C-alpha positions, 0 to 999 in steps of 0.5 A: 484537514483544512488546506488539503484537497478533498482527494488527499483527505479521502486517501488519508482517511481510507488508505488502510481499508478502502472498502469502508468508503462508498467511493474508493478511487483508483488513487486510493487503491494505489495508496492502499496497495503501497501500504500493504506492500510496505507492510508485507516487506516488513516496513511497518511499525506495529503492523503485521502483514495480512494473512491473505495473499496480496495478489488476491486482494481487492486492490490487486484485482482492481489494479489488475496486478499479477502475483509476479508483478506484486512480488517484483514490486515487493523486491524493489521496496526491499532493495531500495530500503536496503540501499538506505541502510544506515541513513535512517538510523 
């Protein structure tokens, strides 16, 4: 991906599974978690939520996020997407 900083390329390549890289940065874990939250909230095309609990994921552990915090984040995503209803059609 010519022209994009290496950091962005790394995140783009590994955001679905940071464990496959030798150098999962905090930025990568944040984007990975955001991806999983969006999927868990039902905003994904062709993907289903992971069977495992999000608060037990490597991303949540590395970012030190509690189950309550993750639930609040998921609710915020759903609320914000609901407020966009009709604009994305």
